[in-house]
Every structure is written in C-alpha cells, then in structure tokens.
C-alpha positions in Angstrom: -65.2 26.8 -51.1 -63.0 24.4 -49.2 -60.8 24.6 -46.1 -58.3 21.7 -46.2 -55.9 20.9 -43.4 -52.8 19.2 -44.9 -50.8 16.8 -42.7 -47.4 15.0 -42.9 -46.5 11.8 -41.1 -43.8 12.0 -38.4 -42.0 9.2 -36.7 -40.4 9.1 -33.2 -36.7 8.4 -32.7 -35.9 7.2 -29.2 -32.2 7.2 -28.2 -31.0 5.2 -25.3 -27.6 4.3 -23.7 -26.6 0.9 -22.3 -25.5 0.6 -19.6 -27.1 3.6 -18.0 -24.7 6.5 -17.5 -22.1 5.1 -19.9 -22.2 8.0 -22.3 -24.4 10.4 -24.3 -26.1 10.4 -27.7 -26.9 13.1 -30.2 -29.8 13.5 -30.6 -30.8 12.3 -27.1 -34.0 11.1 -25.6 -37.1 11.4 -27.8 -37.2 13.3 -31.1 -39.8 13.5 -33.9 -39.0 13.7 -37.7 -40.9 13.9 -40.9 -41.2 10.6 -42.8 -38.2 10.1 -45.0 -35.8 12.4 -43.1 -32.2 11.2 -42.8 -31.0 11.7 -39.3 -27.3 11.4 -38.2 -26.8 9.8 -34.8 -23.7 9.7 -32.7 -22.5 8.5 -29.3 -19.9 9.8 -26.9 -18.5 7.7 -24.1 -18.1 8.9 -20.6 -14.8 8.3 -18.7 -14.4 4.6 -18.0 -16.5 3.5 -21.0 -16.0 2.7 -24.7 -18.5 2.9 -27.5 -19.1 -0.5 -29.1 -22.2 -0.6 -31.3 -25.7 0.5 -32.1 -28.7 -1.7 -31.6 -31.7 -0.6 -33.6 -35.4 -1.5 -33.6 -37.5 -0.2 -36.5 -38.0 -0.7 -40.3 -34.9 1.2 -41.4 -33.1 1.3 -38.0 -29.3 0.9 -37.8 -27.5 -1.9 -36.1 -23.7 -1.8 -36.4 -20.5 -0.2 -35.2 -20.3 3.0 -37.3 -20.2 6.2 -35.2 -21.7 8.4 -36.4 -24.3 6.6 -38.3 -27.4 7.6 -40.4 -31.0 6.4 -40.0 -34.0 7.1 -42.4 -37.2 7.9 -40.6 -39.7 5.7 -42.4 -41.0 4.1 -39.2 -40.6 4.6 -35.4 -37.0 3.8 -34.5 -35.4 2.9 -31.2 -31.6 3.2 -31.2 -29.4 2.1 -28.3 -25.8 3.0 -28.0 -23.9 0.1 -26.4 -20.8 0.7 -24.4 -18.1 -1.6 -22.8 -16.7 -0.9 -19.3 -13.1 -0.2 -18.5 -11.3 -2.5 -16.1 -7.8 -1.6 -14.8 -5.5 -3.9 -12.8 -2.5 -2.7 -10.8 -0.2 -3.9 -8.0 2.0 -2.5 -5.3 5.6 -3.4 -4.7 6.1 -7.0 -3.6 4.4 -9.1 -6.3 2.5 -9.1 -9.6 -1.1 -9.3 -10.6 -3.2 -10.3 -13.7 -6.8 -10.4 -14.8 -8.6 -13.1 -16.9 -11.5 -12.3 -19.1 -13.0 -14.1 -22.1 -10.0 -16.4 -22.4 -7.4 -13.6 -22.4 -4.9 -12.5 -19.7 -4.2 -8.9 -18.8 -1.2 -8.1 -16.7 -0.6 -5.4 -14.1 -0.8 -1.7 -15.1 -3.0 -2.3 -18.0 -6.6 -1.4 -18.8 -9.1 -3.3 -21.0 -12.8 -3.2 -21.8 -15.5 -5.8 -21.0 -19.2 -6.1 -21.8 -21.6 -5.1 -19.0 -22.2 -7.8 -16.4 -19.2 -9.8 -17.5 -17.2 -11.7 -15.0 -13.5 -10.9 -14.5 -11.1 -12.9 -12.3 -8.2 -11.1 -10.6 -5.1 -13.0 -9.4 -2.3 -11.7 -7.2 1.1 -13.4 -7.0 3.5 -12.4 -4.2 7.2 -12.4 -4.6 9.4 -14.4 -2.3 9.4 -12.9 1.2 6.0 -11.2 0.6 2.4 -12.2 1.0 -0.8 -11.0 -0.6 -2.6 -8.6 1.7 -5.8 -7.2 0.0 -7.4 -5.8 -3.1 -8.1 -2.1 -3.0 -9.7 0.2 -5.5 -13.3 0.0 -6.6 -13.8 -2.8 -4.1 -11.8 -3.8 -1.1 -11.7 -7.6 -0.7 -9.2 -10.2 0.5 -10.2 -13.1 -1.9 -7.4 -14.4 -4.1 -8.3 -15.1 -6.8 -11.1 -12.6 -6.9 -14.0 -12.8 -9.3 -16.2 -9.7 -9.9 -19.2 -9.0 -12.0 -18.4 -5.8 -13.8 -21.2 -3.2 -14.0 -19.2 0.0 -13.5 -15.6 1.1 -14.3 -13.4 -1.0 -12.1 -9.9 -0.6 -10.8 -8.4 -3.3 -8.6 -5.0 -2.9 -7.0 -3.2 -6.0 -5.5 -1.5 -4.9 -2.3 1.2 -7.0 -0.8 2.6 -7.3 2.7 6.1 -8.4 3.8 8.1 -9.7 6.7 10.5 -7.4 8.7 13.0 -9.0 11.0 14.3 -7.1 14.0 17.6 -8.2 15.6 20.5 -6.9 17.7 24.3 -7.4 17.6 27.0 -6.8 20.2 24.9 -8.1 23.1 26.0 -11.0 25.3 23.8 -13.9 26.4 24.0 -12.2 29.9 21.9 -9.3 28.7 18.8 -8.9 30.9 15.4 -7.3 30.5 13.8 -5.7 27.5 16.1 -5.2 24.5 13.6 -4.3 21.8 10.0 -3.1 21.7 8.0 -3.4 18.4 4.5 -2.1 18.2 4.2 -2.1 21.9 5.4 -5.7 22.4 8.6 -6.1 24.4 11.3 -8.7 23.6 14.4 -9.9 25.5 17.7 -10.9 24.0 16.8 -14.6 24.0 13.7 -13.9 21.9 15.6 -12.2 19.1 15.5 -12.2 16.1 11.8 -11.5 15.9 9.9 -11.3 12.5 6.6 -9.5 12.1 4.3 -9.3 9.1 3.6 -5.8 7.8 0.7 -4.9 5.5 1.2 -2.5 2.6 1.1 1.1 4.0 1.2 0.0 7.6 3.5 1.9 10.0 5.8 0.2 12.4 7.0 1.5 15.8 10.2 0.2 17.4 12.7 1.1 20.1 16.0 -0.4 21.0 16.6 -0.1 24.8 19.8 1.5 26.1 21.5 0.8 28.3 20.8 -2.9 28.7 22.4 -4.3 31.9 24.0 -7.7 32.1 23.6 -10.3 34.8 27.4 -9.8 35.5 28.0 -6.9 37.8 29.7 -3.9 36.2 28.8 -4.9 32.6 26.2 -3.2 30.4 25.4 -2.6 26.7 24.6 0.6 25.0 23.0 1.3 21.6 25.5 2.5 19.0 23.6 2.5 15.6 20.8 0.9 13.6 21.2 -0.4 10.1 18.8 -1.9 7.5 15.5 -0.4 6.7 15.9 2.4 9.3 18.7 4.1 11.2 17.3 5.3 14.5 17.3 4.0 18.0 13.5 4.6 18.2 11.2 5.4 15.3 7.8 5.0 13.7 8.1 4.5 10.0 6.3 3.1 7.0 8.4 0.4 5.3 7.8 -0.4 1.6 9.7 -3.7 1.3 10.9 -6.7 3.2 14.2 -6.5 5.1 15.9 -6.2 8.5 16.2 -3.6 11.2 19.3 -4.3 13.2 20.4 -2.5 16.4 24.1 -2.5 17.1 25.4 -2.4 20.7 28.7 -1.7 22.3 30.0 -3.1 25.7 30.6 -0.8 28.6 32.3 -1.5 31.9 31.8 0.2 35.2 34.7 1.9 37.0 34.0 2.3 40.7 36.4 4.6 42.7 36.7 4.3 46.5 38.9 6.0 49.2 40.4 4.2 52.2 40.0 5.1 54.9 36.8 7.0 54.3 37.3 10.7 54.1 41.0 10.5 53.5 40.9 12.1 50.1 39.3 12.4 46.7 39.6 10.6 43.4 39.2 11.7 39.8 36.9 10.3 38.5 34.9 9.7 41.6 32.1 7.3 42.4 30.7 5.1 39.6 31.5 5.8 35.9 30.8 3.8 32.8 33.2 3.5 29.8 33.2 1.8 26.5 35.3 -1.4 26.3 38.9 -0.6 25.5 38.8 3.0 26.8 42.0 4.2 28.6 41.0 6.2 31.7 43.5 8.2 33.8 42.8 8.0 37.5 44.2 10.3 40.2 44.0 10.7 44.0 44.3 13.8 46.1 44.8 13.4 49.9 43.0 15.6 52.4 44.9 17.4 55.2 46.5 14.9 57.5 46.7 12.1 54.9 49.2 11.0 52.3 48.4 8.9 49.2 50.1 5.5 49.4 48.8 3.1 46.6 46.0 1.8 44.5 44.3 -1.5 45.1 
C-alpha cells in the first residue's frame, strides 16, 4: 500500500509599527496562516501617537487607512502600521506662542499630529513689559523661533520673564545709606527706582531698610508699608507678572531732653526719643531736692 503525507501551503504575516514604540498591532510580530485565510488586522496607538495608515507588501496585502482591515493570505505579507506623533504647544503668563507645520499655524494650548521626522517651528511672542525666557517641556532651549525635528511626542512651553520695579516714597534727598536690598544687591535713595528682570518661576528677595537716617541731624525715615506685588518690609516671593514693589516711609524727628545744671532734676521723656512727624508730645520736668524748675529752652 501507500503512505502519503499531505501538506498545505502557509504564508507568513509580519506586522510592524512605525515609528517604533508608537503603538501595537493585532496580530503582532510574525504569524503563519494557511493559504487563502482571511486575517483581520488592527492597530492601537500609544499615548502621544495617532494611527494613520497601513503600508502593505505582498500579492494581496493592504495599503490604506481602514482600521481594522482584512488581508487574504495568498502570499507572504508585510504590514506596517503607520502613526503620526502628537505635538503640543503652550505658554505661561506674559505672552503667546504658536507652531508652524506644513503650512498651517497652531496656537497655544493646542495639540496636533505630524509625520515622523517632520520639522515644526515654534514661535514665542512676549506681551508689552515681558520678554521671552526659554522653551521648556520635551526640550529646554532658548532659541526663538525654535525648529525641532519631531521623532517623539513633544510638548513645548514658552516661558516669559518680566520686569519688576522697586521704588520708595516718603524719603527725602537727604536719606543716607542703603534704602533697599534686592537679591543681595544694595541700593541708595539716589539709585531708585531700580528695575530687575525676573524669569518665569524665579524667586525674588528684597528688604526695605528701616530706619534710614538723613544727613540732617535729628531726622530719619521709617518703613510704614509696602504696596504693589507684595506687602512686606522684607520677603522672598515668586512673582507671576510685571509690576512694582513700593516701600512707603514716614518721617521721624528726634526729641532730645537735657537738664541744666546737670543733676538738677529729671525729665519725662528723658534722653533721646524719636517721634513721627506731627506727633504731639507732652514733656515734664521734676526738680531734685535743692532745685526748683524755672523754664524750658
């Protein structure tokens, strides 16, 4: 008799993803099927990607945008799932940003998809009183405009800096010495106002001196309040917009009390005392034994 081995033909289906890591396919990798078998193929995008199309190689492969799609295994088939890459553009307070790709413009706080290895140009536009600081996100760069070749999900955030002006009111031109310290740098009255650039997220330290003595004897200035972006005499804070920090001062005068002849009595108040301008102060004198109060000079 006979012993006959019967065979059927099988064809290999190879599934790939482009770019690598952009998603998954079902089936995946390499699979074998009997000739004539209809196989459904599907693709699922990972976060930051979007399925675009199939590229097929083989007699009855599939090339197109249907997902899922069906292929008939009448030859070896290679199917590649193609994905686009997500690009997001954002900006902080103090300006706006936009991205240009393939002749289209995408404004801040939007996402769009581009083909792998495409070039996208990012532009940052500061508002008045602000300046562009840096791009943060997937890449940290200071170019503006910034052109990137996209080969992974990309988020770029335009960060803006701004100017803060420090000033003081209530001081006379006779104020001497340090009035203000900002980030370790001291400033006299003649150097005010002073304007410093602040990058987004940067903290600022300042201190208004008190008291500030005048070149005129018996005159000094004391800190009263701070207005503007902050309200303290000394502070370290993180500003989020341009503006002013203004220290307000009041004038004080010195009252010096003496006794003549020495040891003849006491006064209330005694010695040296400082008072705000306009303050009414009651003064009194008490003689010691053997003396009598006569008058004030």
